C-alpha positions as a printed Julia matrix, in Angstrom:
139×3 Matrix{Float64}:
  5.31  -47.29  16.19
  3.67  -45.86  19.34
  2.18  -42.41  19.75
  2.43  -40.03  16.81
  1.62  -36.36  17.22
  1.04  -34.47  14.0
  0.96  -30.77  13.32
  1.96  -28.02  10.97
  1.99  -24.39  10.02
 -0.98  -22.12   9.33
 -0.92  -22.54   5.54
 -0.11  -26.28   5.55
  3.13  -25.99   3.58
  5.05  -27.54   6.5
  3.74  -30.6    8.33
  5.51  -32.6   11.01
  5.1   -35.8   13.02
  6.62  -36.42  16.44
  6.84  -40.04  17.6
  6.63  -41.09  21.22
  5.81  -39.23  24.42
  6.31  -35.49  24.5
  7.73  -33.36  27.32
  5.31  -31.09  29.14
  4.83  -27.61  27.72
  7.37  -25.05  28.86
  6.49  -21.38  28.52
  9.49  -19.23  27.59
  9.28  -15.52  28.41
 12.72  -14.51  27.07
 12.97  -11.39  24.96
 13.68  -13.36  21.76
 10.59  -15.54  22.12
  8.46  -12.52  22.98
  9.7   -10.57  19.96
  9.23  -13.44  17.52
  5.8   -14.5   18.73
  4.36  -11.26  20.07
  3.87  -12.83  23.5
  5.72  -15.87  24.87
  6.51  -19.31  23.48
  4.79  -22.5   24.55
  6.83  -25.5   23.44
  7.38  -29.2   23.99
 10.43  -31.21  22.97
 11.12  -34.2   20.75
 14.28  -36.15  19.93
 15.52  -35.28  16.45
 15.36  -38.97  15.51
 11.63  -38.97  16.36
 10.72  -35.86  14.34
  9.86  -35.99  10.65
  9.05  -32.93   8.57
  7.18  -32.77   5.27
  7.66  -29.58   3.3
 11.07  -28.91   4.87
 11.93  -26.89   1.75
  9.38  -24.35   3.04
 11.18  -23.98   6.39
 13.46  -21.04   7.03
 15.95  -21.23   9.88
 16.99  -18.01  11.6
 20.16  -18.09  13.73
 18.82  -16.13  16.69
 22.13  -16.55  18.51
 25.4   -18.42  18.09
 23.86  -21.25  20.16
 20.43  -21.79  18.61
 18.16  -21.23  15.66
 14.42  -20.82  15.09
 12.49  -22.58  12.32
  9.44  -21.0   10.71
  7.35  -21.43   7.58
  8.75  -19.25   4.8
  5.28  -18.9    3.29
  2.96  -18.02   6.19
  5.54  -17.12   8.87
  4.31  -19.62  11.48
  6.89  -20.22  14.2
  7.35  -23.99  14.49
 10.72  -24.99  15.97
 13.53  -23.9   18.26
 16.78  -25.85  17.96
 19.88  -25.7   20.16
 22.92  -26.37  17.99
 24.48  -28.86  20.43
 21.41  -30.89  21.45
 19.83  -33.76  19.49
 16.32  -32.52  20.31
 14.03  -29.92  18.78
 11.53  -27.77  20.61
  8.19  -27.75  18.81
  5.64  -24.99  19.36
  2.69  -26.47  21.25
  0.14  -24.5   19.26
  1.31  -26.08  16.0
  0.08  -29.56  17.0
 -3.19  -30.93  15.74
 -5.86  -31.41  18.39
 -6.16  -33.24  20.6
 -2.48  -32.83  21.42
 -2.5   -34.48  24.85
  0.03  -31.89  26.01
  0.15  -30.67  29.62
  1.66  -27.47  31.03
  4.94  -27.9   32.95
  6.73  -24.64  33.83
  7.76  -21.09  32.93
 11.34  -20.12  32.06
 13.08  -16.75  31.72
 10.42  -15.13  33.89
 12.88  -12.32  34.68
 12.4   -11.2   31.04
  8.6   -11.54  30.89
  6.48   -8.77  29.45
  5.31   -6.12  31.9
  1.71   -6.32  30.68
  0.76   -9.71  32.16
  1.12  -11.78  35.3
  1.94  -15.46  35.69
 -0.53  -16.85  38.17
 -1.22  -20.42  37.03
  0.71  -22.05  39.91
  3.29  -23.72  37.66
  6.98  -23.65  38.66
  8.78  -20.49  37.54
 12.48  -20.17  36.77
 14.44  -16.93  36.46
 16.42  -18.37  33.53
 15.88  -22.06  32.73
 15.44  -25.38  34.46
 18.41  -27.71  35.0
 16.86  -30.14  32.49
 16.51  -27.65  29.63
 19.61  -26.48  27.76
 19.02  -23.02  26.31
 21.11  -20.51  24.4
 24.11  -19.41  26.42
 23.82  -22.17  29.04
């Protein structure tokens, strides 16, 4: 079966398991991620076929745009997933994984939209919008 990375929401009503290796963590500074999280998103990615969710009846999906939706726990409000409508992968919030996650930081996207109250000085690659490898809303 290989690597399995488990995680879930704050209250435990939604649990998930991601099989196989995970992409490095991408930090998204877009205005939608900032508004939903209060800061910026940190997410990895998993193929839909490799993601299982227990308690899916407790997930609420919000169509943040015509291209993508955001999944969160309807009970505690924990942000868990970001899903592009045309891609067979789901972004999973890095902080929702159980420890140790084994995740590593990769890059920052939508830095043109970042909050004005912090700096990005960790030396990771920064992209004005997205990277060529990551399909985001509107791309």
